[in-house]
C-alpha positions in Angstrom: 159.4 100.7 63.1 158.9 104.3 64.5 158.1 105.6 61.0 155.5 102.9 60.5 153.8 103.9 63.8 153.9 107.6 62.9 152.3 106.9 59.5 149.5 104.9 61.1 148.7 107.8 63.5 148.6 110.2 60.6 146.3 107.9 58.6 143.9 107.4 61.5 143.9 111.2 62.1 142.9 111.7 58.4 140.2 109.1 58.8 138.7 111.0 61.8 138.3 114.0 59.6 136.5 111.9 57.0 134.1 110.6 59.7 133.4 114.0 61.2 133.0 115.9 58.0 129.2 115.3 58.2 127.0 114.4 61.0 124.0 115.1 63.2 121.8 118.1 63.8 118.1 118.8 63.9 115.0 116.6 64.2 113.5 114.2 61.8 110.0 114.3 60.3 109.0 110.8 59.2 106.5 110.0 56.5 105.6 107.3 55.0 116.8 112.9 29.8 116.8 109.2 30.9 119.7 107.5 32.5 119.4 104.5 34.7 121.9 103.6 37.5 123.5 100.3 37.2 125.7 98.4 39.6 129.4 98.2 38.6 129.3 94.4 38.7 126.7 91.6 39.2 126.1 90.3 42.6 126.7 92.0 46.0 128.9 95.0 45.7 132.1 94.8 47.8 133.4 98.3 48.9 136.8 97.1 49.9 138.3 94.7 47.2 141.9 95.3 48.1 142.2 92.3 50.4 143.7 94.6 53.0 142.0 95.8 56.2 141.1 99.5 56.6 143.7 99.6 59.4 146.3 99.8 56.7 146.9 103.0 54.6 144.9 102.0 51.5 143.3 105.4 50.8 144.9 106.0 47.4 144.4 102.4 46.2 140.7 102.3 47.3 139.8 105.7 46.0 141.4 104.9 42.6 139.4 101.7 42.4 136.1 103.5 43.2 136.8 106.3 40.8 137.4 103.7 38.0 134.1 102.0 38.9 132.3 105.4 39.0 133.5 106.3 35.5 131.4 103.4 34.1 128.2 104.6 35.8 125.9 107.0 34.0 124.4 109.8 35.9 122.0 112.6 34.9 123.6 115.9 34.4 120.5 118.1 34.2 116.7 117.8 34.4 114.2 120.2 32.8 114.0 123.3 34.8 111.4 123.1 37.6 110.3 119.6 36.4 110.2 118.2 39.9 108.7 121.1 41.8 105.6 120.1 43.6 106.3 116.4 43.3 106.6 114.0 46.3 110.0 114.6 47.7 111.9 112.8 50.5 115.0 114.3 52.0 116.8 111.4 53.7 120.1 111.7 55.4 122.6 109.8 57.5 124.8 111.9 59.8 127.2 111.6 62.6 129.0 114.9 63.3 126.3 117.4 62.2 126.9 118.6 58.7 124.8 116.4 56.4 121.8 116.9 58.8 122.4 120.7 58.6 122.4 120.6 54.8 119.3 118.4 54.8 117.4 121.0 56.7 118.7 123.8 54.4 117.4 121.8 51.4 114.0 121.2 52.9 113.7 125.0 53.5 114.3 125.5 49.8 112.3 122.8 48.2 109.9 121.4 50.8 109.3 117.7 51.1 109.5 115.2 54.0 112.7 114.9 56.1 114.0 111.5 57.4 117.1 110.7 59.4 118.7 107.4 58.7 119.9 105.8 61.9 121.8 102.6 62.7 120.5 100.1 65.3 122.3 100.2 67.6 123.6 103.7 66.9 127.3 104.2 66.3 129.4 105.1 69.2 129.9 108.8 69.9 133.6 108.1 70.7 135.9 108.8 67.8 138.2 105.9 68.1 135.4 103.5 68.6 133.3 104.6 65.7 136.4 104.4 63.5 136.8 100.8 64.4 133.0 100.1 64.0 132.7 101.6 60.6 136.0 100.2 59.3 134.9 96.7 60.3 131.6 97.1 58.5 133.4 98.0 55.3 136.0 95.3 55.7 133.3 92.7 56.2 130.7 94.2 53.9 128.2 94.4 56.8 124.9 96.1 56.0 123.7 97.1 59.4 120.2 97.1 60.7 118.5 100.5 60.8 116.5 101.9 63.7 112.8 102.8 63.6 110.2 102.5 60.9 111.5 103.1 57.4 109.7 105.4 55.0 107.8 103.9 52.1 110.1 105.0 49.2 107.5 103.9 46.7 105.4 107.0 47.7 108.1 109.4 46.5 109.1 110.7 43.1 112.4 112.2 44.2 114.8 111.2 47.0 117.4 113.7 48.0 120.0 111.6 49.8 122.8 113.0 52.0 125.6 111.2 53.8 129.3 111.6 54.7 132.2 109.8 53.1 133.3 107.0 55.5 136.4 105.0 54.6 136.4 106.3 51.0 132.9 104.9 50.3 129.3 105.5 51.4 128.5 104.6 55.0 127.1 101.1 55.1 123.8 102.5 56.4 123.2 103.8 52.9 123.0 100.3 51.2 120.9 99.2 54.2 118.4 102.1 53.5 118.1 101.5 49.7 118.4 97.8 49.2 115.3 95.8 48.6 113.2 98.8 47.7 111.4 99.3 44.4 113.3 102.4 43.1 112.6 101.9 39.4 112.4 105.3 37.8 112.8 107.2 41.0 115.2 110.2 40.9 117.9 110.0 43.5 119.7 113.4 44.1 122.7 112.7 46.3 125.1 114.9 48.2 128.1 113.8 50.0 130.1 115.6 52.8 133.8 114.8 53.1 137.1 116.3 54.2 138.7 115.9 50.8 137.3 112.9 48.9 135.1 113.5 45.9 131.5 112.2 45.6 132.6 109.7 42.9 134.2 107.4 45.4 130.7 106.8 46.9 128.8 106.4 43.6 129.5 102.7 43.0 128.0 101.7 46.4 125.0 103.9 45.8 124.4 102.6 42.3 124.7 99.0 43.4 122.2 99.5 46.2 119.6 101.3 43.9 119.4 99.4 40.6 116.8 100.9 38.3 116.9 104.3 40.0 117.8 107.5 38.1 120.9 108.9 39.7 121.5 112.7 39.4 125.1 113.9 39.5 126.2 114.0 43.1 127.3 117.2 44.9 130.5 117.1 46.9 130.6 119.3 50.0 134.2 119.1 51.2 135.9 121.2 53.8 136.4 124.1 51.4 133.0 124.1 49.7 130.7 127.1 50.1 127.0 126.4 50.5 126.3 128.7 47.6 126.8 125.7 45.3 123.6 124.1 46.6 121.0 126.2 44.8 122.5 125.8 41.3 122.7 122.0 41.9 119.1 121.9 43.0 118.1 124.0 40.0 119.9 121.6 37.6 118.0 118.7 39.3 114.7 120.4 38.4 113.9 121.0 42.1 113.9 124.8 42.1 
């Protein structure tokens, strides 16, 4: 029994790293080769299909499932150099601990475009243990939360750079809320994902399911060991530099 309790503490500690790998800095400025993303299955995408709650240690099982789903989703590896310079660009990000917002501002400095921070309504708790429970419950129950404020008109943009952390081995549920129901046909989505150790691929199925018809560029993983020097080559391959 003591061993079980110890393992649960270790697991929750690792989950905290996942939640705090990206987060919240800066202010938001609000404005209004062909591969097409496709959802891994018809109907509503379910991020946790294990039948077990996030309170159990299902990291390996869930990440393996999401990687298998991601392998069936086509993404764009490279766009013609400079092909999207000067186009209408939105840099949208969800953040909690600071990093994905920091990266969003860095990207805007490099390529221009409008900046928009995605926020849940009500906002997530600033307390670690509480936000762990809130976000786990959303994944367990496949809740797509309401977002705060006026949403940008995505139809006005050619390219959407989308940043977010890895929460519970998938994209935060605010990301489907932001993308679903929008006409994204032909839009280029250039995603980056901050995490402690998980790769971008574990978030790809949720992203693809929420944005059918969009063109998904290969996502960039910014884990705890990643140097920001990888950002420029990634933007260059996306045709944004």
